[in-house]
C-alpha positions in Angstrom: 0.0 0.0 0.0 1.4 3.4 -0.9 1.9 5.8 1.9 -0.2 9.0 1.6 2.8 11.0 2.8 4.8 10.1 -0.3 4.4 11.7 -3.7 4.1 9.6 -6.8 7.5 10.9 -7.8 9.1 9.5 -4.6 7.3 6.2 -5.0 8.5 5.7 -8.6 12.1 6.5 -7.6 11.9 4.2 -4.6 10.7 1.2 -6.6 12.4 1.9 -9.9 15.0 -0.8 -9.5 12.3 -3.4 -9.2 10.6 -2.5 -12.5 10.8 -4.5 -15.7 12.6 -2.8 -18.7 9.3 -1.8 -20.2 8.1 -0.4 -16.9 11.3 1.5 -16.5 10.7 3.0 -19.9 7.3 4.1 -18.7 8.7 5.4 -15.5 11.3 7.5 -17.4 8.6 8.9 -19.6 6.5 9.9 -16.5 9.5 11.5 -14.8 10.6 13.4 -17.8 7.6 15.8 -17.6 6.3 15.1 -14.2 3.4 15.3 -13.2 1.8 16.4 -16.5 3.0 13.3 -18.3 0.6 11.1 -16.3 -2.5 13.3 -16.5 -3.7 12.0 -19.9 -5.7 8.8 -20.6 -4.0 5.5 -19.9 -3.7 5.0 -23.7 -2.0 8.3 -24.2 0.4 7.6 -21.3 1.2 4.3 -22.9 1.7 5.7 -26.4 4.0 8.5 -25.1 6.2 6.0 -23.4 6.1 3.5 -26.3 4.6 0.7 -24.1 1.3 -1.2 -24.0 -1.6 -0.2 -21.9 -1.4 -3.4 -19.8 2.2 -2.3 -18.9 0.8 0.9 -17.5 -1.8 -0.9 -15.6 0.7 -3.4 -14.1 3.2 -0.7 -13.2 0.8 1.5 -11.3 -0.4 -1.5 -9.3 3.2 -2.5 -8.6 3.7 1.1 -7.3 0.9 0.4 -4.7 -2.1 2.0 -6.4 -5.3 0.1 -7.0 -5.4 1.1 -10.6 -4.7 3.9 -13.1 -7.6 6.1 -11.8 -6.2 6.2 -8.3 -2.7 6.8 -9.6 -3.9 9.7 -11.7 -6.0 11.1 -8.8 -2.8 11.3 -6.7 -1.1 13.2 -9.6 -4.1 15.7 -9.7 -3.9 16.2 -6.0 -0.1 17.0 -6.2 -0.6 19.3 -9.1 -3.4 21.2 -7.2 -1.1 21.4 -4.1 1.8 22.9 -6.1 -0.4 25.8 -7.5 -2.5 26.5 -4.5 -2.7 30.2 -3.6 -2.3 31.3 0.1 -6.1 31.9 0.2 -6.8 28.3 -1.0 -4.4 26.9 1.4 -6.0 28.8 4.3 -9.4 27.6 3.4 -8.3 24.0 3.1 -6.7 24.0 6.5 -9.5 26.0 8.2 -12.1 23.5 7.0 -10.6 20.7 9.0 -8.8 22.6 11.7 -9.0 21.0 15.2 -10.1 22.9 18.2 -6.6 22.9 19.8 -4.8 26.2 20.2 -2.9 27.3 17.1 0.4 26.9 19.0 -0.4 23.2 19.5 -1.5 22.7 15.9 1.7 24.4 14.6 3.9 22.4 17.0 2.3 19.1 15.8 2.6 20.0 12.1 6.2 21.1 12.4 7.1 17.9 14.4 5.5 15.8 11.7 7.3 17.8 8.9 10.7 17.3 10.6 10.1 13.6 11.3 9.0 12.9 7.7 11.7 14.9 6.1 14.5 13.3 8.2 13.1 9.8 7.5 13.6 10.3 3.8 16.8 12.4 3.8 19.9 10.6 2.5 22.7 11.1 5.0 25.3 10.5 2.3 23.8 13.3 0.2 23.9 15.6 3.2 27.6 14.8 3.9 28.5 15.2 0.2 26.8 18.6 0.0 28.6 19.7 3.2 31.9 18.7 1.6 31.1 20.6 -1.6 30.2 23.8 0.4 33.5 23.8 2.4 35.6 23.3 -0.7 37.2 26.7 -1.1 38.3 26.0 -4.7 34.6 26.4 -5.6 32.8 29.7 -5.6 29.4 29.4 -4.0 26.3 31.5 -5.1 23.0 31.7 -3.2 19.6 32.6 -4.7 15.9 32.2 -3.8 12.5 33.3 -4.8 10.1 36.0 -3.5 9.7 34.3 -0.1 12.7 31.9 -0.1 15.1 34.7 -0.9 15.3 35.4 2.8 16.5 31.8 3.4 19.2 32.2 0.7 20.4 35.4 2.3 20.5 33.8 5.7 22.5 30.9 4.4 24.9 33.3 2.5 25.4 35.5 5.6 26.7 32.6 7.6 28.7 31.0 4.9 30.4 34.3 4.1 31.9 34.2 7.6 33.0 30.6 7.3 34.6 30.7 3.9 35.6 33.1 1.1 34.2 33.2 -2.5 30.5 33.4 -1.5 28.0 35.5 -3.4 24.4 36.4 -2.9 22.7 36.7 -6.3 20.6 39.8 -6.6 16.8 39.6 -6.8 17.1 41.7 -10.0 16.6 39.0 -12.7 18.1 41.2 -15.4 21.5 41.1 -13.7 21.7 37.3 -13.6 23.6 36.9 -16.9 26.4 38.9 -15.3 26.6 36.4 -12.4 26.6 33.5 -14.9 29.5 35.1 -16.7 31.7 34.8 -13.6 30.9 31.2 -12.9 33.2 28.4 -13.8 32.7 24.6 -14.0 32.7 23.2 -10.5 31.3 26.3 -8.9 28.0 25.9 -7.0 24.6 27.6 -6.9 22.4 26.9 -3.9 18.8 27.5 -5.0 15.7 27.8 -2.9 12.4 27.2 -4.7 9.1 25.9 -3.3 5.7 25.5 -4.8 4.3 28.2 -7.0 7.7 27.8 -8.5 9.5 30.6 -10.3 10.4 29.8 -13.9 13.4 32.2 -13.9 15.1 30.0 -11.3 14.7 26.9 -13.5 16.2 28.9 -16.4 19.1 30.0 -14.3 19.7 26.5 -13.1 19.5 25.0 -16.7 22.0 27.6 -18.0 24.4 27.2 -15.2 24.3 23.4 -15.2 25.1 23.4 -18.9 28.3 25.2 -18.0 29.3 22.6 -15.4 28.0 24.5 -12.4 26.8 22.3 -9.6 23.2 23.0 -8.5 22.1 22.3 -4.9 18.3 22.7 -4.5 16.1 23.2 -1.5 12.5 22.5 -2.5 9.3 20.8 -1.3 8.2 17.2 -1.7 6.6 18.0 -5.1 10.0 19.2 -6.4 10.6 22.4 -8.3 11.5 22.2 -12.0 15.0 23.1 -10.9 15.4 19.5 -9.7 15.9 18.4 -13.4 19.2 20.3 -13.4 20.2 19.8 -9.8 23.0 17.5 -8.7 21.7 17.4 -5.1 18.1 18.0 -3.9 16.8 18.5 -0.4 13.0 17.9 -0.4 11.5 19.1 2.8 7.9 19.1 4.2 6.4 22.5 4.2 2.7 22.0 5.0 1.4 24.2 7.9 -2.0 25.1 9.4 -1.7 28.5 7.7 -2.2 30.3 4.5 1.6 30.2 4.1 4.0 27.3 3.7 6.4 26.7 6.5 10.2 27.3 6.3 11.0 25.6 9.7 12.4 22.3 8.3 14.2 24.1 5.5 15.9 26.4 8.0 16.7 23.3 10.2 18.5 21.7 7.3 20.3 24.9 6.4 21.5 25.4 9.9 22.6 21.7 10.2 24.7 22.2 7.0 26.2 25.4 8.4 27.4 23.6 11.4 28.7 20.6 9.4 30.8 23.0 7.2 31.9 25.1 10.2 32.9 22.2 12.4 34.9 20.5 9.6 37.0 23.6 9.0 36.9 25.2 12.5 40.5 26.4 12.6 40.0 28.5 9.5 36.6 29.6 10.5 37.8 30.8 13.9 40.6 32.8 12.3 38.0 34.4 9.9 35.7 35.2 12.9 38.5 36.8 14.8 39.5 38.9 11.8 35.9 39.9 11.3 35.5 41.0 14.9 38.6 43.2 14.6 37.1 44.8 11.5 33.9 45.4 13.3 35.8 47.1 16.1 37.9 49.2 13.7 34.8 50.3 11.8 32.8 50.9 15.0 29.9 49.1 13.5 29.4 47.2 16.7 30.6 49.2 19.8 31.0 47.4 23.0 29.2 48.9 26.0 31.4 51.0 28.2 30.7 49.6 31.7 33.4 51.7 33.4 31.3 54.8 33.5 28.5 55.2 35.9 25.4 57.1 35.0 
C-alpha cells in the first residue's frame, strides 16, 4: 500500500530498480515531464512511453495503487497542491482545523514535517553537500524566490563568515547573466524554490548546469522544475496550518549544513571570525558597551 505522505515521484524512484525494462521506460517517460505526463488517458500515457496499456496498468499496481484512476488522482492532488494560492491553502486548513490552540497545531505540524523529512533524507547526500560547500576551490552562489530569498540570504550570511568566495545573487533578474558570466565549471549555486515555482530559477539552473556549475536545490516534496538540473536536492515538508508554507524544516536543514561545514573547518573559521571581529571594532559598526562609566 502506498503511503499517503509520499508523492508519486518519490514512489517511482523508490521502486524503480524493481521494475521491468518496459516499466522503467514508462517510469522514465513519466519522470521526464512530471506530473503532467501522467494526466492524460491510460492509452495516451502508454503511447507517449512506447509501451502497452497493460504495462501501464501493471506498473501502477506495482507502485501500490489500486489502478490507473487512483494513480492519476494522486497526480491531480499533487498538481493542485503545487499551484495552491495562500487563500486556497488557508481555506483547506481551516475547513478541517482541530479545536486545539494554534500553538499546539503548529507544533504538531512542524514535528511531523521534521520527522517525515529526516526519515527520507539521505545522510550520504547531506555529507556530500557539506563537503562541496566547504571546498574553497569552488565559488558558492545563493539565490531564492520571492519568499525563499530570505533563506538564501540567511545561508549566505553565515557561509560568508565561514569561507571566502561566496556571493548572494541579486533579486534583480536582469542582472543574472552577469553572475553566470563569472561562474566556472565546478562552482555551486544553492537555489531555494518551493511551490508556485519561479520559472526564472529553472532557467538560471539550466543555463548554469550546462556550463558545469553544480546545482544544490532546497525544495518541497513535489519538487521544483529546478530539480531536473540539480546534482543534489533536499525535499522538505512545508505544510502548515496556515495560508503560508512553513520554512521551519528548510531552515533546520540549512543550519545543520552550516554547522557541518563550520565544524569541519573550525580552525580556518575561527581565524576568519577573529579577523571579522577586529574589522567590526575598527569600523565601529558594533561598539562594546562602556561599563566603566556610571550614570
